[in-house]
N, C-alpha and C positions, 0 to 999 in steps of 0.2 A: 427877687433878683432884679437889678436895675435894667433899664432899656438897653444901655450900651453893652453890657456883657451878653445879653440875650442876642443882640444883633451880631456880635462877634461869633457866638456859637453857631448861629444860622449860616453865617458866611463860611465857617469851616466845613459844615455839612455840604454846602453847595460845591465847595472846592473838591471834597472827596468824591462826590457824585460825578463831577465833571471828569475827574481823573479816571474813575472806573469806566466811564462812557468812552473815553478816548482809548483806554487800554483794551477794552473788550474785543474789538475786531482783531487785534494782534494776538490775543490769547486764543481766540477761536480758530484762526487760520494757522497757528503754529502746530496744532495737533495733527491735522492732515499732512502738513509738511513732514513731520517726523515719521508718520506712517508711510509716506511715499518713499522715504529714505530706506525704511526697513523692508518693504514688501515689493517695491517696483524693481525694474530690471536696470540698475545703473550700469553705465559703461565702466566706471571705476567706483567701487564701494569704499567709503572712508574706513581706514584701518581701525578706527575706534569702535566700530559696530561689531562687537564680539560678546559672547556670553561669558559667564564666570569661569567656564572651563577653557576659554581661549578659542572656542569654535565660532565660525561666522554665524551671526544672529539674523541672517537673511537668506532667502532662497529665491531661485529664479522662477518666474511664472511659467505656465504651461507653454510649450513651444520654444523654450530657451533652455540652454544648459550652462552650467557654471564653468568658466575658464579662468583660472587664477582668481582675481578679485572682480571679475566682470561676468555678465550674462550675454551669450552670443546666440543668435537665432539658429534653430535646428533646420538644416536644409533637407526637406522631405522630397525624395525623388518622385518621378512619375510612377503611378500605380502603387503608391504606398500611402500610409496614414500614420499619424502620431499614435504611439502606444498608450496604454492605459495611464501610465505615470506622467506622460507628456514630456519625458526627457529623452526620447528616442523615437525611432520609427520601425514599422514592420510592413512587409509587402502584403498587398491584397491577395485574396484567395486566387490561386491560379498563377501566382508569381513566386519566384524564389530570390532571396537576397544574394546577390553576387557582387561582392565589394561594396560600392556605394550606390548601386542601382538595383532595380527589380527586373528580372528576366522572366519572360513568359514560359510557363511549363508546357512542354509539348507532350500531350497525352496520346499514346498509341491506340490503335483499335482494341476493343474489348477491355478497356481500362477506364479508370475514373480518378479524379483528384482525391488525394488522401488528406489534404489540409495540413500537412506537416511542414514546419519551416525548414527542415533539413531533409536530405535524401533526394530522390528523383522527383518527388512531388506528386506521384501517382502510384497506383497499385492495380493489379489485374482484377477483373471482375471474378465473382465466384464461378468456379468451373474452369478457370484459366490459370496459367502460371507464366512467370516472366522468364524468357530465354533470349539473351542478347538484345535486351531493350524492346522486345515485342512480347505480346501475350498470345500463347498458343493453347488450344483446348487440352484439358486433362482427360485422359482416357479412363473413364470409370468403369470397372468390370461389373458383371452381374452381381446382385446382392450386396452392393456397396453404394456409398453416397459421397459427393464432393464436400470438402471442408474448407473453411476460410483459413488458409495457412500459406505462408510464403516459402515454406520449406517442406521437405518430406515428400510423400507420394501425392498428396493433394486429395486423398480419399481414405475412407475408413469402411470396414465391413459392417453390414447391418448386425443388429443384435441377433444372436443365435448362429453367427457365422464367425470363422476365424481366418486370419491371413494364411494363404497357402500359395506360395510362389508369387505370381502376379495376379492372383484371383482370390476369391473368398469361398471357403468350403464350409458346409454345414457342420455345426457342433452336434455330435450324437450324444444325447443325455441318456444314461442307462436307467433302469428301474431303481427307485429309491434315491434318485439324484435330482439336482436342480441346476439351472444356469446361475453362474456367479453374477455379481452386480455389473461387472464390465461387459458381460454378455458374450464373451469369446471363449469361455471355458466352463466346466461344470464341477460340482462338488457333491458329496453325499449328504443325505438327510441325517439328522441327529439319530444316533444309535447304529449308524452304518459307517463303514470305512472303505476307502478306495483300495481296490485290488485289481491291477491291470486296467481294463476298461469297464469294470463293474463295481457295484456297491454291495458289499457283503455285511451281514450283521456283526456287530461288536459282541463278542462273547464275554459277558460280565460274570465273573465267578461269585461264589457265595461270599458274603461280608464285604462286598464292593459296590461301587456305583459309577455311573457314567461321569467322565470329567466335564469341565465347562465347555470344551470344544465339541463334545458329543461323539467323537470318533475314537475314544479310548476310555480307560477306567482307572479308578484309584481305590485303594483299600479304605475301609471305614476306620474311624478312630479306634485305636486299641488293637489294630491288626497291621501286619507287615507283609509286603508282597514277596512271595517266594515263587519265582518262575511265573506260572500262569494262575496262581491261586493266592489267597490271603490267609496267612497263618496268624494265630493269636500272638500278641506281643507279650513276651515274658518279662515282667518288670521285677527286678531284684529288690532286696531290702534296701531301704534308704534311697529309694529312687522314685521318680514320678514320670508319667507320660508327658512328653514334650509338646510344644506348640503344634507341630505338624500332625500329631496324633499317631504317627507311625514309628516313633522311636522314643527312647527314655533318657532322662538326665538324672544325675545324682543331686541329692539335696546339699545345701551348704555344709561345708565341713567334711565332705566326702568327694572322692574322685573316681572316675570310671577306670576299671582294670578288667579287661576281658568282658565277661558278662555279669560283673558284680561291681558294687560300690564299696570302696575301702576308705577308712579315715585318712585324712591328709597328714 
């Protein structure tokens, strides 16, 4: 290659390098500018900044909310703070939102803040109930205890006692009986049944067994109940004992008529 073409080639390389050098700052600074358009809080966002579904491709930063095509600052009143999303505000504990401000909750005696954003903002302490904006003591009778409830009596009877008027009466458990899970009534042990205020034995006849409840009985398979006894089940020709074990069914091609199976 002659000296002249080589020099021309070097000159072109220098020109290209110079062009990239001059263009570099513009390329670098254009990317932040685009990001600022898409993520900052512009007063008016260009209408062209939308996604393929036609929705705005920008969002307001924390502490601002979108109003048409602009972001406006959220005005947080006294005794309030920005919510988790940053697009609204909530009142501090001990204050309730009333319109566009936070009003102090006035807690009466024997009460405490409940931390709820709605309602009165307070609730009575355990052992007290609300009456006309005040907390008055709940009169708990003997053999009872106070409960955390804003309605009802405000107390429950101890286990082994039942409600009796305005007090609690002891539950009398008879022999062969036990307290139910709730503790305010009784039931009989397995093999016994209730009769008035006592538990009497379940009389299981021959060819029978206690049922799953334990306070009654059922006939064994192949027997049928007749009053207080179990009689053998008479299965006619062309029949078989059914699923329950206490009745019979006709085989296919036969139907039941009285106590027999006849062809269809």
